[in-house]
C-alpha positions in Angstrom: -0.3 0.1 -0.1 2.9 2.6 1.0 6.2 3.2 -0.6 7.7 4.2 2.0 6.2 3.9 5.5 5.3 0.8 6.6 1.9 0.6 8.7 0.4 -1.7 11.4 -2.6 -2.1 14.4 -1.5 -4.2 17.3 -3.9 -4.2 20.3 -5.4 -0.8 20.0 -1.7 0.5 18.9 -1.2 2.2 15.5 2.2 2.2 14.3 3.7 3.9 11.7 7.5 3.4 10.4 9.7 5.3 8.7 11.3 2.8 6.1 13.9 4.2 4.1 16.7 3.2 6.0 19.3 3.3 3.3 18.2 6.8 3.1 18.1 7.4 6.8 14.7 7.5 6.7 14.9 11.4 4.7 11.7 13.0 3.8 10.6 13.2 -0.2 7.6 14.4 -1.3 6.4 10.7 -1.6 7.1 10.1 2.4 5.4 13.0 3.5 2.3 12.8 1.1 2.1 8.8 3.1 2.5 9.6 6.5 -0.3 12.4 6.1 -1.9 9.6 4.7 -1.3 6.9 7.3 -1.8 9.5 10.2 -5.3 10.3 8.7 -6.6 7.0 8.4 -5.7 6.2 12.0 -7.3 9.1 13.2 -10.5 7.9 11.6 -9.9 4.1 12.8 -11.8 3.3 16.1 -9.4 0.7 17.0 -6.9 2.5 17.2 -6.4 4.3 20.4 -2.5 5.9 20.1 0.0 6.1 17.3 3.6 5.1 17.6 6.1 6.5 15.2 9.3 4.7 14.4 11.9 4.3 11.8 14.1 1.5 10.9 17.5 1.3 10.5 20.7 3.5 11.5 18.5 7.2 11.9 15.0 8.2 12.9 15.2 10.9 10.2 17.5 12.8 8.2 15.6 15.7 7.1 15.3 16.4 3.6 16.1 13.7 1.2 18.9 15.3 -1.3 17.1 14.2 -4.1 14.3 15.6 -3.5 15.8 18.6 -2.7 17.6 18.7 -5.6 14.3 18.5 -7.7 12.8 21.2 -5.8 16.1 23.7 -6.5 14.6 23.9 -10.0 10.6 24.5 -8.7 8.9 27.7 -9.0 7.7 29.9 -6.1 4.4 28.7 -6.3 5.8 25.1 -6.7 7.7 25.4 -3.4 4.5 26.6 -1.9 2.8 23.5 -2.7 6.1 21.4 -1.6 5.9 22.9 1.4 2.1 22.5 2.1 2.5 19.4 2.2 5.0 19.2 4.4 2.9 21.6 7.1 -0.6 19.3 6.5 1.9 16.5 7.5 3.6 17.5 10.5 -0.4 19.4 11.1 -2.1 15.5 11.0 0.4 14.4 14.1 0.2 17.5 16.2 -3.4 17.2 15.6 -4.1 13.4 15.8 -6.9 13.4 18.4 -5.4 10.0 19.3 -2.1 10.7 21.5 1.4 10.1 19.0 4.5 8.8 20.5 7.6 9.3 18.5 10.1 6.0 19.0 13.7 8.1 18.3 16.3 5.4 17.7 18.8 7.2 15.6 20.0 10.5 14.8 17.0 13.0 13.4 18.0 16.3 11.5 16.0 19.4 10.2 12.3 18.0 9.4 13.1 14.9 11.1 13.1 17.4 14.9 10.0 19.0 13.2 8.2 15.7 13.2 9.5 14.7 17.0 8.3 17.7 18.1 5.0 17.2 16.3 4.5 14.5 18.2 2.7 14.3 22.1 5.2 12.3 23.6 9.1 11.2 22.5 11.8 8.9 24.0 15.1 8.5 21.9 18.3 6.2 22.9 21.4 8.0 24.4 22.8 7.9 21.1 20.7 9.8 19.2 21.5 13.2 18.0 19.7 16.1 17.2 20.1 19.7 14.6 18.2 21.8 12.6 21.1 22.4 9.9 18.8 24.5 7.3 20.8 27.6 8.0 23.8 26.0 6.5 21.7 25.8 2.9 21.1 29.3 3.4 17.8 28.3 4.3 15.3 28.4 7.4 13.4 25.8 9.4 10.0 27.8 8.7 7.4 25.1 8.4 8.7 22.8 11.2 9.2 26.2 13.2 5.7 26.1 15.1 6.1 23.1 16.1 9.8 23.3 17.2 9.7 27.0 18.9 5.9 24.9 20.6 8.5 21.8 22.1 11.8 23.9 23.0 10.5 27.8 23.2 12.3 30.8 21.3 15.4 31.1 23.5 17.0 27.6 22.6 15.3 27.9 19.0 17.3 31.1 18.8 20.7 28.6 19.3 20.3 25.8 17.7 18.2 27.1 14.5 21.0 29.8 14.2 24.1 28.1 15.0 22.7 24.6 13.0 25.3 22.5 16.1 23.9 19.3 16.0 22.7 18.7 20.0 22.9 15.4 22.1 19.6 13.3 23.3 20.7 14.4 26.9 20.2 18.2 25.6 17.3 17.4 23.4 15.9 16.1 26.9 16.7 19.1 28.7 14.9 21.4 26.1 11.9 19.1 26.5 12.2 17.8 22.8 12.4 14.4 24.3 10.6 13.1 27.7 12.5 10.4 28.4 15.9 9.0 27.3 17.2 5.2 27.3 20.3 2.9 26.6 19.3 1.0 24.1 16.3 -0.1 21.4 14.9 -2.4 24.4 14.8 0.8 26.7 12.6 2.3 24.0 10.0 -0.3 23.6 9.7 -0.8 27.6 9.2 3.1 27.7 6.6 3.3 24.8 5.3 -0.3 26.7 4.7 2.0 29.9 3.1 5.0 28.2 0.5 2.8 26.1 -0.4 0.6 29.2 -1.2 4.3 30.9 -2.5 5.8 27.7 -5.1 2.8 27.4 -6.6 3.1 30.6 -8.2 6.5 29.5 -10.7 7.5 27.8 -11.0 8.0 24.3 -12.7 11.0 24.0 -11.1 12.3 26.8 -7.5 12.0 25.1 -8.7 13.9 21.8 -10.3 16.5 23.9 -7.2 17.2 26.6 -5.0 17.1 22.9 -7.5 20.3 21.9 -7.7 21.7 25.1 -3.9 22.4 25.3 -4.3 23.7 21.1 -7.1 26.2 22.4 -5.3 27.5 25.7 -1.0 27.3 25.3 0.1 31.0 24.9 -3.3 32.5 25.6 -3.0 35.1 29.0 -5.6 34.0 31.6 -8.9 35.8 31.2 -12.4 35.4 31.1 -12.5 34.0 27.8 -10.2 31.1 28.3 -12.2 30.7 32.1 -15.3 30.5 30.5 -13.5 28.2 27.6 -12.5 25.5 29.9 -15.8 25.6 31.7 -17.6 24.6 28.6 -15.4 21.9 27.8 -15.9 20.6 30.9 -19.5 20.5 31.7 -20.0 19.3 28.3 -17.6 16.8 29.1 -19.1 15.5 32.5 -22.3 14.8 30.3 -21.3 12.8 27.7 -21.9 9.1 27.6 -17.6 8.7 28.3 -17.8 11.2 31.1 -20.8 9.7 33.1 -19.3 6.0 32.3 -15.6 7.1 33.7 -17.9 9.0 36.9 -19.9 5.9 37.5 -17.1 3.4 37.1 -14.8 5.1 39.7 -18.0 5.3 41.9 -18.6 2.2 41.8 -15.2 1.0 42.0 -14.8 -1.4 38.7 -12.9 -0.6 34.9 -14.7 1.8 32.8 -15.5 0.1 29.6 -13.0 1.3 27.7 -10.0 -0.8 29.4 -10.0 -4.3 28.0 
């Protein structure tokens, strides 16, 4: 079905695997379109409770593929706009997926690869993973991935790494907030993800989607009457929803809610 990625669903977990190891899983137009399509499909699939994005080979994602960049170098301005919009749509599909999205980072991530990690909700990386925002070395800027990266690490840290294009370690990525945990090896990656999966599957599917929507709605907004009223309306709506009623009743009756297998 796909040329550049692999997909599977296992016990409620949708797994999307970047599968161009010979190209260090670098993005090209085909991979970007396929990632967007796969995320959209899993967002609509009621059997999928969360999504894990992983990669084959030694690298998580090396950013833009050289052949694709060579082709894009001859694009007109309008063609470049269309090209950039496809990347933006894919990252938005990750960030706005109603299911939690976890990044499993087993190796280096550069440029767009950093943007993909930043667009995910949770990320874990191995100690050997390296990161860099190298666009300025090419006379370019990390424009499309910028909103996701800045949301993840903040404007101050983004200034340093977007301007110097220097690489940084998993420990630094953890300090910055790009990743949530770092582990020794691939077994550690799977163990960390297994713990997160177990925790997430205990939670209401609608509540998870609503929690993500809440964060998008209020992040960066000053606390004031509009934000307060927004939050009041959200919780009032969920308390009377079927899932909210089931969760509250299960808690009071000391039983598992119906979404826990």
